[in-house]
C-alpha positions in Angstrom: -27.0 -3.4 -6.2 -25.4 -6.3 -7.3 -25.7 -9.7 -4.7 -22.2 -10.9 -3.8 -22.3 -14.3 -3.6 -19.6 -16.2 -1.4 -18.6 -19.7 -1.6 -17.5 -22.1 1.0 -14.5 -23.8 0.5 -11.8 -26.6 2.5 -8.8 -27.3 2.3 -5.5 -28.2 3.9 -3.4 -25.8 5.4 0.0 -26.6 7.0 -1.8 -30.6 7.8 -4.8 -28.6 9.8 -8.2 -28.6 7.7 -9.7 -25.2 7.2 -12.7 -24.1 5.2 -13.7 -20.1 4.6 -16.9 -18.4 2.5 -15.0 -16.3 0.2 -15.8 -14.6 -3.1 -15.3 -16.5 -6.4 -12.7 -13.4 -7.5 -10.9 -13.9 -3.8 -6.9 -14.8 -4.4 -5.5 -17.6 -2.4 -3.1 -14.9 -1.1 -5.9 -13.5 0.4 -7.9 -16.0 1.5 -5.1 -17.1 3.5 -4.0 -13.6 4.9 -7.5 -12.5 5.7 -9.9 -15.3 6.1 -7.4 -18.0 7.3 -5.1 -15.6 9.4 -1.7 -16.9 8.1 0.4 -13.4 7.4 3.7 -14.9 6.5 2.7 -15.1 3.0 3.7 -11.3 1.9 1.7 -9.7 -1.2 3.9 -7.6 -3.6 3.1 -6.9 -6.8 -0.2 -8.9 -6.9 1.1 -10.1 -10.8 3.1 -13.3 -10.0 6.2 -11.6 -11.1 8.0 -10.8 -7.6 7.6 -14.3 -5.5 6.6 -13.0 -2.0 3.3 -15.0 -2.1 4.7 -18.0 -3.0 3.1 -21.2 -1.5 3.3 -24.8 -1.9 0.3 -26.2 -3.2 0.5 -30.1 -3.1 4.0 -30.0 -3.5 4.8 -27.5 -6.2 5.6 -24.1 -5.4 2.7 -21.8 -6.3 1.9 -17.8 -6.7 -1.0 -17.4 -4.0 -1.3 -14.0 -6.0 -2.5 -15.5 -9.0 -4.4 -18.3 -7.9 -8.0 -18.2 -6.7 -9.0 -19.2 -3.4 -11.6 -21.4 -4.5 -8.8 -23.4 -6.7 -7.7 -24.3 -3.3 -11.0 -26.1 -2.6 -9.7 -29.9 -1.6 -5.8 -29.1 -2.3 -3.3 -29.2 0.2 -1.1 -25.8 0.6 1.8 -25.2 2.9 2.7 -21.6 3.7 6.1 -20.6 5.2 4.4 -20.7 8.8 4.4 -24.6 8.1 7.5 -24.9 7.0 8.1 -23.9 10.6 9.4 -25.3 13.9 8.4 -24.4 17.4 11.4 -26.0 18.9 14.3 -24.6 16.9 14.9 -22.9 13.4 14.6 -25.6 10.4 17.5 -26.1 8.9 16.6 -24.1 5.4 15.8 -21.5 8.1 19.2 -21.6 9.9 20.8 -21.6 6.7 19.3 -18.3 5.7 20.1 -17.1 9.1 24.0 -18.0 9.0 24.2 -16.6 5.6 23.2 -13.7 5.9 20.3 -14.1 3.5 17.2 -12.6 5.2 17.6 -8.2 4.3 14.0 -6.3 5.2 12.2 -9.9 5.1 9.8 -8.9 2.7 10.7 -11.5 0.0 12.1 -14.5 2.5 8.7 -16.1 2.9 8.8 -16.9 -0.8 12.3 -17.5 -0.8 11.9 -20.4 1.7 8.7 -21.5 0.4 10.5 -21.6 -3.2 13.6 -23.1 -2.0 11.9 -26.1 0.1 10.3 -26.8 -2.8 13.0 -27.4 -4.9 15.3 -28.9 -2.5 12.1 -31.3 -1.6 12.0 -32.5 -5.0 15.6 -31.5 -6.2 18.1 -32.4 -3.1 21.1 -32.0 -5.3 20.4 -29.0 -7.2 23.4 -27.0 -7.9 24.3 -23.8 -8.0 23.0 -22.9 -11.5 19.2 -25.2 -11.1 19.2 -23.0 -7.5 19.8 -19.8 -9.4 17.4 -20.8 -12.1 14.6 -21.2 -9.6 15.1 -18.4 -7.3 15.1 -15.8 -10.4 11.5 -15.7 -10.2 11.9 -14.3 -6.8 12.6 -10.8 -6.3 14.5 -8.9 -3.5 15.4 -5.5 -3.8 17.6 -5.7 -0.8 20.8 -8.2 -1.7 22.7 -8.9 -4.7 21.2 -13.0 -4.6 24.9 -14.1 -3.4 23.9 -14.9 0.3 20.8 -16.3 -0.3 21.7 -18.8 -3.2 24.8 -19.7 -0.9 22.1 -20.5 2.3 20.0 -22.9 -0.3 23.0 -24.6 -1.3 24.2 -25.4 2.0 20.9 -26.4 3.3 21.1 -29.3 0.5 22.6 -31.5 3.0 19.2 -31.4 5.0 17.0 -32.7 2.2 19.3 -35.5 1.6 21.8 -34.3 -1.0 24.7 -36.6 -1.3 26.8 -33.5 -2.2 28.6 -32.7 -5.0 
């Protein structure tokens, strides 16, 4: 019988310090979902292709199915839950709702975190840039038009000066 060893990791998730004992091979997605209890991060392809598992690590969008949990040790991670507001929808969420950019919802957490990371760093991103960045997030329910429109409409909340 092979002994399974775990490692204690400590990191920040959505502004709160967390710790978990994980096997070295545990992905960040699995750690967030099963050890931390944040199920907003969805796991689709488990190959980094679909984008459903996208989270923000130290300000940059990252595929949590490709990142090992131990790599998050000491880092700052933001999940879709961390982009929420208890009182009301955030401007990005409201824009997704306004533009009907929510179909079945499976891809939505990855779309929202990817769009948030983009607009945080590039609030004036044009349509071509939005489409390019979101091209790594797959949606089987829509033609992306409403998603792109939602992201473009939300730019003003991130300090866009308009175009």
